[in-house]
N, CA, C and O atoms as a GROMACS GRO file, in nm:
protein
  360
    1MET      N    1  -5.225  12.822 -17.799
    1MET     CA    2  -5.324  12.779 -17.765
    1MET      C    3  -5.313  12.598 -17.765
    1MET      O    4  -5.264  12.541 -17.863
    2VAL      N    5  -5.358  12.527 -17.657
    2VAL     CA    6  -5.360  12.396 -17.677
    2VAL      C    7  -5.502  12.336 -17.731
    2VAL      O    8  -5.594  12.340 -17.650
    3ARG      N    9  -5.522  12.294 -17.830
    3ARG     CA   10  -5.649  12.215 -17.837
    3ARG      C   11  -5.652  12.109 -17.805
    3ARG      O   12  -5.551  12.044 -17.828
    4LYS      N   13  -5.776  12.034 -17.732
    4LYS     CA   14  -5.834  11.970 -17.657
    4LYS      C   15  -5.847  11.838 -17.783
    4LYS      O   16  -5.930  11.838 -17.874
    5VAL      N   17  -5.747  11.738 -17.760
    5VAL     CA   18  -5.772  11.643 -17.832
    5VAL      C   19  -5.907  11.555 -17.791
    5VAL      O   20  -5.910  11.509 -17.676
    6THR      N   21  -6.040  11.525 -17.896
    6THR     CA   22  -6.134  11.499 -17.856
    6THR      C   23  -6.115  11.294 -17.946
    6THR      O   24  -6.066  11.248 -18.049
    7GLN      N   25  -6.194  11.237 -17.816
    7GLN     CA   26  -6.192  11.052 -17.893
    7GLN      C   27  -6.230  11.056 -18.019
    7GLN      O   28  -6.179  10.967 -18.086
    8SER      N   29  -6.327  11.153 -18.099
    8SER     CA   30  -6.338  11.146 -18.234
    8SER      C   31  -6.207  11.201 -18.328
    8SER      O   32  -6.188  11.133 -18.429
    9ASP      N   33  -6.131  11.295 -18.311
    9ASP     CA   34  -6.030  11.343 -18.361
    9ASP      C   35  -5.944  11.183 -18.351
    9ASP      O   36  -5.920  11.126 -18.457
   10ASP      N   37  -5.903  11.123 -18.229
   10ASP     CA   38  -5.843  11.032 -18.198
   10ASP      C   39  -5.909  10.894 -18.306
   10ASP      O   40  -5.830  10.835 -18.379
   11LEU      N   41  -6.020  10.865 -18.304
   11LEU     CA   42  -6.061  10.760 -18.386
   11LEU      C   43  -6.046  10.800 -18.524
   11LEU      O   44  -6.027  10.706 -18.600
   12HIS      N   45  -6.052  10.956 -18.595
   12HIS     CA   46  -6.065  10.990 -18.711
   12HIS      C   47  -5.920  10.945 -18.738
   12HIS      O   48  -5.912  10.861 -18.828
   13THR      N   49  -5.775  10.991 -18.666
   13THR     CA   50  -5.685  10.952 -18.750
   13THR      C   51  -5.624  10.781 -18.702
   13THR      O   52  -5.536  10.707 -18.746
   14LEU      N   53  -5.706  10.773 -18.615
   14LEU     CA   54  -5.655  10.575 -18.650
   14LEU      C   55  -5.696  10.547 -18.764
   14LEU      O   56  -5.613  10.494 -18.838
   15ARG      N   57  -5.854  10.576 -18.826
   15ARG     CA   58  -5.883  10.550 -18.929
   15ARG      C   59  -5.821  10.549 -19.025
   15ARG      O   60  -5.794  10.460 -19.104
   16SER      N   61  -5.794  10.667 -19.019
   16SER     CA   62  -5.679  10.768 -19.146
   16SER      C   63  -5.573  10.613 -19.154
   16SER      O   64  -5.559  10.546 -19.257
   17PHE      N   65  -5.527  10.591 -19.055
   17PHE     CA   66  -5.373  10.563 -19.042
   17PHE      C   67  -5.414  10.427 -19.103
   17PHE      O   68  -5.355  10.385 -19.203
   18ARG      N   69  -5.512  10.358 -19.047
   18ARG     CA   70  -5.595  10.187 -19.133
   18ARG      C   71  -5.639  10.214 -19.243
   18ARG      O   72  -5.644  10.100 -19.288
   19ASN      N   73  -5.672  10.272 -19.316
   19ASN     CA   74  -5.717  10.319 -19.419
   19ASN      C   75  -5.547  10.329 -19.517
   19ASN      O   76  -5.537  10.278 -19.629
   20ALA      N   77  -5.467  10.379 -19.469
   20ALA     CA   78  -5.310  10.398 -19.537
   20ALA      C   79  -5.268  10.238 -19.569
   20ALA      O   80  -5.249  10.174 -19.672
   21SER      N   81  -5.263  10.212 -19.437
   21SER     CA   82  -5.236  10.086 -19.430
   21SER      C   83  -5.303   9.980 -19.506
   21SER      O   84  -5.225   9.903 -19.562
   22SER      N   85  -5.421   9.959 -19.521
   22SER     CA   86  -5.500   9.904 -19.610
   22SER      C   87  -5.499   9.901 -19.723
   22SER      O   88  -5.519   9.794 -19.781
   23ALA      N   89  -5.475  10.026 -19.794
   23ALA     CA   90  -5.395  10.016 -19.922
   23ALA      C   91  -5.238   9.975 -19.901
   23ALA      O   92  -5.220   9.869 -19.962
   24LEU      N   93  -5.161  10.003 -19.860
   24LEU     CA   94  -5.050   9.933 -19.850
   24LEU      C   95  -5.061   9.800 -19.840
   24LEU      O   96  -4.980   9.733 -19.904
   25ASP      N   97  -5.157   9.737 -19.765
   25ASP     CA   98  -5.149   9.605 -19.760
   25ASP      C   99  -5.172   9.537 -19.922
   25ASP      O  100  -5.118   9.438 -19.971
   26SER      N  101  -5.280   9.636 -19.987
   26SER     CA  102  -5.364   9.580 -20.106
   26SER      C  103  -5.209   9.582 -20.234
   26SER      O  104  -5.172   9.482 -20.296
   27LEU      N  105  -5.155   9.698 -20.243
   27LEU     CA  106  -5.001   9.670 -20.292
   27LEU      C  107  -4.906   9.582 -20.278
   27LEU      O  108  -4.823   9.555 -20.365
   28TYR      N  109  -4.915   9.528 -20.159
   28TYR     CA  110  -4.851   9.412 -20.122
   28TYR      C  111  -4.913   9.311 -20.167
   28TYR      O  112  -4.838   9.220 -20.202
   29GLY      N  113  -5.044   9.289 -20.184
   29GLY     CA  114  -5.083   9.242 -20.194
   29GLY      C  115  -5.084   9.158 -20.343
   29GLY      O  116  -5.113   9.042 -20.373
   30GLN      N  117  -5.037   9.276 -20.419
   30GLN     CA  118  -5.020   9.282 -20.565
   30GLN      C  119  -4.883   9.246 -20.597
   30GLN      O  120  -4.854   9.184 -20.699
   31LEU      N  121  -4.776   9.295 -20.487
   31LEU     CA  122  -4.658   9.256 -20.521
   31LEU      C  123  -4.647   9.084 -20.511
   31LEU      O  124  -4.620   9.013 -20.608
   32ALA      N  125  -4.669   9.038 -20.388
   32ALA     CA  126  -4.695   8.915 -20.315
   32ALA      C  127  -4.738   8.814 -20.461
   32ALA      O  128  -4.670   8.714 -20.489
   33LYS      N  129  -4.852   8.854 -20.540
   33LYS     CA  130  -4.900   8.812 -20.692
   33LYS      C  131  -4.756   8.761 -20.781
   33LYS      O  132  -4.699   8.654 -20.807
   34ALA      N  133  -4.739   8.888 -20.803
   34ALA     CA  134  -4.605   8.904 -20.911
   34ALA      C  135  -4.494   8.822 -20.861
   34ALA      O  136  -4.409   8.768 -20.931
   35CYS      N  137  -4.504   8.815 -20.715
   35CYS     CA  138  -4.368   8.722 -20.687
   35CYS      C  139  -4.429   8.543 -20.683
   35CYS      O  140  -4.349   8.450 -20.671
   36PHE      N  141  -4.532   8.527 -20.691
   36PHE     CA  142  -4.584   8.396 -20.697
   36PHE      C  143  -4.601   8.371 -20.549
   36PHE      O  144  -4.572   8.259 -20.507
   37LEU      N  145  -4.652   8.479 -20.452
   37LEU     CA  146  -4.648   8.412 -20.333
   37LEU      C  147  -4.795   8.428 -20.283
   37LEU      O  148  -4.873   8.499 -20.346
   38SER      N  149  -4.836   8.356 -20.163
   38SER     CA  150  -4.955   8.373 -20.156
   38SER      C  151  -4.974   8.480 -20.015
   38SER      O  152  -4.909   8.508 -19.914
   39VAL      N  153  -5.138   8.530 -20.093
   39VAL     CA  154  -5.203   8.624 -20.030
   39VAL      C  155  -5.256   8.639 -19.937
   39VAL      O  156  -5.274   8.742 -19.872
   40ASN      N  157  -5.296   8.511 -19.917
   40ASN     CA  158  -5.359   8.495 -19.788
   40ASN      C  159  -5.286   8.426 -19.703
   40ASN      O  160  -5.357   8.392 -19.609
   41GLU      N  161  -5.165   8.386 -19.690
   41GLU     CA  162  -5.065   8.391 -19.592
   41GLU      C  163  -4.980   8.510 -19.518
   41GLU      O  164  -4.912   8.492 -19.418
   42TYR      N  165  -4.995   8.634 -19.584
   42TYR     CA  166  -4.968   8.746 -19.542
   42TYR      C  167  -5.077   8.812 -19.523
   42TYR      O  168  -5.047   8.921 -19.476
   43LEU      N  169  -5.181   8.801 -19.534
   43LEU     CA  170  -5.290   8.873 -19.458
   43LEU      C  171  -5.309   8.818 -19.347
   43LEU      O  172  -5.344   8.863 -19.238
   44SER      N  173  -5.283   8.707 -19.387
   44SER     CA  174  -5.310   8.647 -19.226
   44SER      C  175  -5.264   8.675 -19.119
   44SER      O  176  -5.317   8.676 -19.008
   45LEU      N  177  -5.146   8.703 -19.155
   45LEU     CA  178  -5.024   8.778 -19.032
   45LEU      C  179  -5.068   8.913 -19.015
   45LEU      O  180  -5.080   8.945 -18.897
   46VAL      N  181  -5.093   8.994 -19.093
   46VAL     CA  182  -5.118   9.110 -19.096
   46VAL      C  183  -5.276   9.127 -18.998
   46VAL      O  184  -5.300   9.206 -18.906
   47LEU      N  185  -5.341   9.048 -19.044
   47LEU     CA  186  -5.491   9.066 -18.926
   47LEU      C  187  -5.473   9.039 -18.795
   47LEU      O  188  -5.530   9.121 -18.722
   48MET      N  189  -5.377   8.898 -18.702
   48MET     CA  190  -5.349   8.837 -18.611
   48MET      C  191  -5.238   8.976 -18.525
   48MET      O  192  -5.198   8.974 -18.408
   49MET      N  193  -5.218   9.069 -18.616
   49MET     CA  194  -5.135   9.179 -18.544
   49MET      C  195  -5.254   9.311 -18.507
   49MET      O  196  -5.222   9.410 -18.442
   50ARG      N  197  -5.361   9.293 -18.549
   50ARG     CA  198  -5.484   9.409 -18.553
   50ARG      C  199  -5.455   9.444 -18.348
   50ARG      O  200  -5.416   9.553 -18.305
   51HIS      N  201  -5.484   9.330 -18.266
   51HIS     CA  202  -5.477   9.372 -18.119
   51HIS      C  203  -5.363   9.463 -18.057
   51HIS      O  204  -5.378   9.542 -17.964
   52TRP      N  205  -5.263   9.441 -18.116
   52TRP     CA  206  -5.097   9.465 -18.110
   52TRP      C  207  -5.102   9.595 -18.146
   52TRP      O  208  -5.021   9.656 -18.076
   53GLU      N  209  -5.159   9.670 -18.223
   53GLU     CA  210  -5.135   9.755 -18.313
   53GLU      C  211  -5.231   9.905 -18.223
   53GLU      O  212  -5.222  10.027 -18.209
   54GLU      N  213  -5.310   9.800 -18.188
   54GLU     CA  214  -5.424   9.898 -18.137
   54GLU      C  215  -5.382   9.947 -18.012
   54GLU      O  216  -5.387  10.069 -17.996
   55HIS      N  217  -5.324   9.845 -17.885
   55HIS     CA  218  -5.276   9.896 -17.799
   55HIS      C  219  -5.107   9.997 -17.821
   55HIS      O  220  -5.046  10.068 -17.741
   56ALA      N  221  -5.076   9.954 -17.983
   56ALA     CA  222  -4.967  10.052 -17.937
   56ALA      C  223  -5.002  10.183 -17.972
   56ALA      O  224  -4.936  10.280 -17.933
   57TRP      N  225  -5.123  10.195 -18.060
   57TRP     CA  226  -5.149  10.350 -18.084
   57TRP      C  227  -5.185  10.404 -17.982
   57TRP      O  228  -5.169  10.525 -17.970
   58LYS      N  229  -5.228  10.350 -17.908
   58LYS     CA  230  -5.279  10.461 -17.794
   58LYS      C  231  -5.187  10.504 -17.669
   58LYS      O  232  -5.208  10.574 -17.570
   59SER      N  233  -5.037  10.405 -17.734
   59SER     CA  234  -4.932  10.459 -17.680
   59SER      C  235  -4.874  10.570 -17.700
   59SER      O  236  -4.817  10.640 -17.616
   60MET      N  237  -4.892  10.592 -17.844
   60MET     CA  238  -4.860  10.751 -17.892
   60MET      C  239  -4.977  10.881 -17.860
   60MET      O  240  -5.098  10.882 -17.841
   61ASP      N  241  -4.880  10.976 -17.867
   61ASP     CA  242  -4.947  11.097 -17.882
   61ASP      C  243  -5.010  11.104 -17.974
   61ASP      O  244  -5.012  11.020 -18.064
   62GLU      N  245  -5.107  11.258 -17.970
   62GLU     CA  246  -5.184  11.240 -18.113
   62GLU      C  247  -5.103  11.301 -18.205
   62GLU      O  248  -5.118  11.251 -18.316
   63GLN      N  249  -4.976  11.442 -18.198
   63GLN     CA  250  -4.899  11.428 -18.296
   63GLN      C  251  -4.844  11.296 -18.370
   63GLN      O  252  -4.881  11.266 -18.484
   64GLU      N  253  -4.777  11.239 -18.317
   64GLU     CA  254  -4.718  11.087 -18.365
   64GLU      C  255  -4.810  10.994 -18.453
   64GLU      O  256  -4.773  10.928 -18.550
   65ARG      N  257  -4.948  11.003 -18.397
   65ARG     CA  258  -5.026  10.935 -18.501
   65ARG      C  259  -5.081  10.977 -18.610
   65ARG      O  260  -5.140  10.906 -18.691
   66ILE      N  261  -5.059  11.127 -18.617
   66ILE     CA  262  -5.087  11.137 -18.745
   66ILE      C  263  -4.995  11.163 -18.835
   66ILE      O  264  -5.016  11.136 -18.953
   67MET      N  265  -4.888  11.216 -18.796
   67MET     CA  266  -4.762  11.202 -18.853
   67MET      C  267  -4.712  11.072 -18.864
   67MET      O  268  -4.607  11.073 -18.927
   68LEU      N  269  -4.757  10.927 -18.816
   68LEU     CA  270  -4.748  10.806 -18.885
   68LEU      C  271  -4.852  10.758 -18.979
   68LEU      O  272  -4.832  10.678 -19.071
   69SER      N  273  -4.986  10.827 -18.942
   69SER     CA  274  -5.044  10.835 -19.047
   69SER      C  275  -5.007  10.881 -19.205
   69SER      O  276  -5.029  10.817 -19.308
   70GLU      N  277  -4.958  10.984 -19.196
   70GLU     CA  278  -4.970  11.068 -19.303
   70GLU      C  279  -4.812  10.991 -19.366
   70GLU      O  280  -4.819  10.939 -19.477
   71LEU      N  281  -4.739  10.990 -19.327
   71LEU     CA  282  -4.625  10.907 -19.373
   71LEU      C  283  -4.629  10.750 -19.372
   71LEU      O  284  -4.521  10.692 -19.357
   72THR      N  285  -4.721  10.691 -19.384
   72THR     CA  286  -4.756  10.600 -19.401
   72THR      C  287  -4.832  10.557 -19.539
   72THR      O  288  -4.825  10.444 -19.587
   73TRP      N  289  -4.926  10.698 -19.612
   73TRP     CA  290  -4.953  10.734 -19.716
   73TRP      C  291  -4.829  10.781 -19.807
   73TRP      O  292  -4.801  10.766 -19.926
   74LYS      N  293  -4.788  10.824 -19.734
   74LYS     CA  294  -4.689  10.888 -19.836
   74LYS      C  295  -4.571  10.788 -19.870
   74LYS      O  296  -4.497  10.815 -19.964
   75LEU      N  297  -4.553  10.678 -19.797
   75LEU     CA  298  -4.494  10.559 -19.801
   75LEU      C  299  -4.534  10.439 -19.931
   75LEU      O  300  -4.458  10.372 -20.000
   76TYR      N  301  -4.677  10.444 -19.928
   76TYR     CA  302  -4.779  10.401 -20.010
   76TYR      C  303  -4.759  10.428 -20.153
   76TYR      O  304  -4.737  10.337 -20.233
   77HIS      N  305  -4.771  10.610 -20.199
   77HIS     CA  306  -4.747  10.663 -20.292
   77HIS      C  307  -4.598  10.635 -20.356
   77HIS      O  308  -4.564  10.648 -20.474
   78LEU      N  309  -4.540  10.604 -20.272
   78LEU     CA  310  -4.350  10.612 -20.350
   78LEU      C  311  -4.392  10.437 -20.363
   78LEU      O  312  -4.415  10.438 -20.484
   79ILE      N  313  -4.406  10.357 -20.341
   79ILE     CA  314  -4.356  10.203 -20.347
   79ILE      C  315  -4.476  10.185 -20.479
   79ILE      O  316  -4.438  10.110 -20.569
   80GLU      N  317  -4.598  10.239 -20.494
   80GLU     CA  318  -4.698  10.253 -20.560
   80GLU      C  319  -4.654  10.261 -20.726
   80GLU      O  320  -4.660  10.198 -20.832
   81GLU      N  321  -4.610  10.382 -20.667
   81GLU     CA  322  -4.509  10.455 -20.805
   81GLU      C  323  -4.437  10.372 -20.853
   81GLU      O  324  -4.442  10.333 -20.970
   82LEU      N  325  -4.361  10.336 -20.769
   82LEU     CA  326  -4.217  10.225 -20.838
   82LEU      C  327  -4.232  10.117 -20.908
   82LEU      O  328  -4.168  10.088 -21.009
   83TYR      N  329  -4.378  10.009 -20.822
   83TYR     CA  330  -4.426   9.917 -20.872
   83TYR      C  331  -4.510   9.920 -21.030
   83TYR      O  332  -4.530   9.828 -21.110
   84LEU      N  333  -4.543  10.042 -21.032
   84LEU     CA  334  -4.633  10.076 -21.135
   84LEU      C  335  -4.519  10.115 -21.227
   84LEU      O  336  -4.546  10.072 -21.339
   85ARG      N  337  -4.373  10.195 -21.226
   85ARG     CA  338  -4.315  10.243 -21.276
   85ARG      C  339  -4.246  10.077 -21.396
   85ARG      O  340  -4.213  10.062 -21.513
   86GLU      N  341  -4.257   9.988 -21.270
   86GLU     CA  342  -4.164   9.850 -21.290
   86GLU      C  343  -4.221   9.844 -21.391
   86GLU      O  344  -4.170   9.885 -21.495
   87GLU      N  345  -4.379   9.772 -21.382
   87GLU     CA  346  -4.481   9.711 -21.484
   87GLU      C  347  -4.451   9.772 -21.551
   87GLU      O  348  -4.358   9.721 -21.615
   88ASN      N  349  -4.485   9.903 -21.596
   88ASN     CA  350  -4.488   9.948 -21.723
   88ASN      C  351  -4.342   9.957 -21.818
   88ASN      O  352  -4.344   9.978 -21.939
   89GLU      N  353  -4.241   9.941 -21.754
   89GLU     CA  354  -4.136   9.874 -21.830
   89GLU      C  355  -4.117   9.704 -21.882
   89GLU      O  356  -4.029   9.644 -21.944
   90LYS      N  357  -4.230   9.669 -21.829
   90LYS     CA  358  -4.205   9.506 -21.904
   90LYS      C  359  -4.249   9.495 -22.024
   90LYS      O  360  -4.238   9.388 -22.085
   0.00000   0.00000   0.00000
């Protein structure tokens, strides 16, 4: 049975991806600080890409968007774990 994708489902998936991406950005911000880099410069680049991100997002099908969101969260947690492990070893 094929389930009809509603706009609400699509927006939820995009919101989930953006939350995962935001969490990853936050972690990168911590990494930038640890390396004595400017967080503002990094974030300004991440912000200028939002428009392109939305267009690219719409070109993927629902399953691809769901997988990307889930994998981005997985990537975040794996990088966070490595970062925290290294910080604890200092």
